[in-house]
C-alpha positions in Angstrom: 13.1 -2.9 22.9 16.2 -1.7 24.7 16.8 2.0 25.1 19.5 3.5 22.9 22.7 4.3 24.8 24.3 6.4 22.1 23.3 10.1 22.1 21.8 11.1 18.8 21.7 14.9 19.5 22.9 17.5 21.9 25.8 17.3 24.4 25.8 14.6 27.1 24.2 15.7 30.3 27.2 15.2 32.6 29.6 17.1 30.3 27.2 20.0 29.8 26.7 20.3 33.6 30.5 20.4 34.1 30.8 23.2 31.6 28.0 25.0 33.2 29.6 24.8 36.6 32.9 26.0 35.3 31.3 29.0 33.6 29.4 30.0 36.7 32.7 29.8 38.7 34.3 32.0 36.1 31.5 34.5 36.4 32.1 34.7 40.2 35.9 35.1 39.7 35.4 37.8 37.1 32.9 39.6 39.3 35.6 39.9 41.9 38.5 40.8 39.6 36.8 43.5 37.6 36.8 46.1 40.4 40.4 45.1 41.3 41.5 45.7 37.7 39.9 49.1 37.6 41.3 50.1 41.0 44.8 48.8 40.1 44.9 50.9 36.9 44.7 48.0 34.5 41.7 49.0 32.2 42.8 46.3 29.6 42.3 43.6 32.1 39.0 45.0 33.2 37.8 45.2 29.5 38.8 41.6 28.9 37.1 40.4 31.9 33.9 42.3 31.0 34.0 40.7 27.6 34.4 37.3 29.2 31.5 38.0 31.5 29.2 39.0 28.6 30.3 35.8 26.7 29.5 33.7 29.7 26.1 35.2 30.1 25.4 34.3 26.4 26.7 30.8 26.6 25.0 29.7 29.8 21.4 29.8 28.2 22.8 28.1 25.1 24.2 25.2 27.2 20.9 24.9 28.9 19.2 24.5 25.6 21.7 22.0 24.4 21.3 19.9 27.6 17.6 20.0 28.1 16.0 20.9 24.8 18.4 18.7 22.9 17.7 15.6 25.0 14.0 16.3 24.9 14.0 16.6 21.1 15.8 13.2 20.8 13.4 11.6 23.2 10.4 12.9 21.2 11.9 11.8 17.9 12.7 8.3 19.3 9.1 8.0 20.5 7.7 8.9 17.1 10.0 6.4 15.4 9.0 3.7 17.7 5.3 4.5 17.3 5.4 4.6 13.5 5.5 0.8 12.9 2.5 0.4 15.2 0.6 3.1 13.4 1.4 1.5 10.1 0.3 -1.9 11.3 -3.0 -0.5 12.7 -3.7 1.1 9.3 -3.8 -2.3 7.6 -5.5 -4.4 10.3 -9.2 -5.0 10.8 -10.0 -4.1 14.4 -12.7 -6.8 14.9 -10.9 -9.9 13.5 -7.3 -8.7 13.8 -6.7 -10.0 10.3 -5.6 -7.7 7.5 -8.2 -5.2 6.4 -9.2 -4.6 2.7 -6.2 -2.2 2.2 -3.7 -4.6 3.8 -4.9 -7.7 2.0 -5.0 -5.9 -1.4 -1.4 -4.7 -0.9 -0.3 -8.2 -0.1 -2.1 -9.7 -3.1 -0.5 -7.1 -5.5 2.9 -8.0 -4.1 2.4 -11.7 -4.5 0.9 -11.3 -8.0 4.1 -9.4 -9.0 6.3 -12.2 -7.7 4.2 -14.9 -9.3 4.2 -13.0 -12.6 8.0 -12.5 -12.5 9.2 -15.9 -11.4 6.3 -18.1 -12.7 5.2 -19.1 -9.2 1.8 -20.6 -8.6 -0.8 -18.4 -6.8 -4.4 -19.1 -5.9 -7.0 -16.9 -4.1 -10.3 -17.6 -2.5 -13.2 -15.3 -1.5 -15.2 -16.6 1.4 -18.7 -15.2 2.3 -20.3 -15.7 5.7 -23.7 -17.0 4.7 -26.8 -14.9 5.8 -24.8 -12.7 8.1 -27.4 -9.9 7.8 -30.1 -12.3 9.1 -27.9 -13.2 12.1 -27.6 -9.5 12.9 -31.3 -9.0 12.6 -32.3 -12.1 14.6 -29.6 -12.1 17.3 -28.1 -8.6 17.3 -25.0 -7.1 16.0 -22.9 -8.6 18.8 -23.8 -12.0 17.5 -22.9 -11.0 14.0 -19.5 -9.8 15.2 -19.0 -13.1 17.1 -19.8 -15.0 14.0 -17.3 -13.1 11.9 -14.6 -13.4 14.5 -15.2 -17.2 14.8 -14.8 -17.6 11.1 -11.6 -15.6 11.2 -10.3 -17.9 13.9 -11.1 -21.0 11.8 -9.3 -19.5 8.9 -6.3 -18.8 11.0 -6.1 -22.5 12.1 -6.5 -23.8 8.5 -4.0 -21.5 6.7 -0.3 -22.0 6.4 2.3 -19.5 7.6 2.9 -18.3 4.1 -0.9 -17.8 3.4 -2.6 -14.5 4.1 -6.2 -13.6 5.0 -8.0 -10.3 5.3 -11.5 -9.0 5.8 -12.4 -7.9 2.4 -16.0 -6.6 3.1 -18.2 -6.8 6.2 -19.1 -10.4 5.4 -16.3 -11.6 3.1 -12.7 -12.7 3.6 -10.0 -12.8 0.9 -7.5 -15.6 1.2 -4.1 -15.5 -0.6 -2.5 -18.9 -1.2 1.1 -18.6 -2.6 2.7 -21.6 -4.2 -0.7 -23.3 -4.4 -2.4 -24.8 -7.4 -6.1 -24.8 -7.9 -6.8 -28.3 -6.7 -5.0 -27.7 -3.4 -6.8 -24.4 -2.9 -10.2 -26.0 -3.5 -9.4 -28.6 -0.8 -8.5 -25.9 1.6 -11.8 -24.1 0.9 -13.7 -27.3 1.5 -11.8 -27.9 4.8 -12.8 -24.4 6.0 -16.4 -24.9 4.9 -16.8 -28.1 6.8 -15.0 -26.8 9.8 -17.3 -23.7 10.0 -20.4 -25.8 9.6 -19.3 -28.1 12.5 -18.2 -25.5 14.9 -21.3 -23.4 15.3 -21.3 -20.0 17.1 -21.7 -20.0 20.8 -23.8 -17.2 22.2 -24.6 -16.6 25.9 -27.6 -18.9 25.9 -27.4 -20.9 22.7 -25.3 -22.1 19.8 -26.2 -21.0 16.3 -25.2 -22.7 13.1 -23.4 -20.7 10.4 -22.0 -21.7 7.0 -19.8 -20.2 4.4 -19.7 -20.1 0.6 -16.3 -20.1 -1.1 -15.1 -19.0 -4.6 -11.7 -20.2 -5.6 -9.5 -19.3 -8.6 -5.8 -19.1 -9.6 -3.7 -16.3 -10.9 -3.0 -16.2 -14.7 0.4 -14.7 -15.6 0.0 -11.1 -16.9 -3.5 -10.5 -15.6 -4.4 -7.5 -13.4 -5.9 -7.4 -9.9 -9.4 -6.5 -11.2 -9.7 -9.6 -13.4 -8.3 -12.0 -10.8 -10.8 -10.7 -8.1 -13.7 -10.7 -10.6 -13.1 -14.3 -11.4 -13.1 -15.3 -7.7 -16.2 -13.3 -7.1 -18.0 -15.1 -10.0 -17.1 -18.4 -8.5 -18.4 -17.1 -5.1 -21.7 -16.0 -6.7 -22.1 -19.4 -8.3 -21.6 -21.0 -4.9 -24.3 -18.9 -3.4 -26.6 -19.6 -6.3 -26.1 -23.3 -5.8 -27.6 -23.0 -2.3 -24.7 -21.7 -0.2 -22.5 -23.8 2.1 -20.4 -25.0 -0.8 -17.1 -24.3 -2.7 -16.9 -23.5 -6.4 -13.5 -23.5 -8.2 -12.8 -21.7 -11.4 -9.8 -22.3 -13.6 -7.7 -19.4 -14.9 -7.9 -20.8 -18.4 
């Protein structure tokens, strides 16, 4: 990002320095003229010059504040403004997978539900569970579990379209949002992710471990709220796990 060239507060540094130099020069001249005015019998001139001297003494610190404090304030404010988008992005991003976190994906889903409800657009979601992640953590360590979750996130990123969204919904679950997608297409995507995960395997330092995912898919029903939509997807996911895991279950909105 290029630096702003327009001053947003305070006087410009060159102009303020010129004024400061002029005032200091005036102080020097006044210092020499005051005794001359008094000696020459011109008390009015001396009084005026004394007043000017006092005014100069007051203005010099003010100019200093305008030059240095003003520019510093603008710099600090600009830094805060530039940082705020980054802080906002961090607040909705999962640090491990760099996908959206639960808050971020929920906000995204609410936005797309509102659009689908208003304009009659198709919208499908899927909840994906990394099978037996707790066992992977226990057998191979937490680092292996993190590697597994990150690998699944990478597979999802490859499978999804630009318009789709994915977020880490719980420690072992991802929520997928699929706008302009009907149930059949969403189920095919879930199956593609499932087979891709089973084929890939997770490479550790000395071995490759197999992991699978279970997927529950459903579609948005106009007028329904977030709780009912998520609940229906979770029911489909629970059915997939009950069927032996490593499978996809799709549930219609009707």
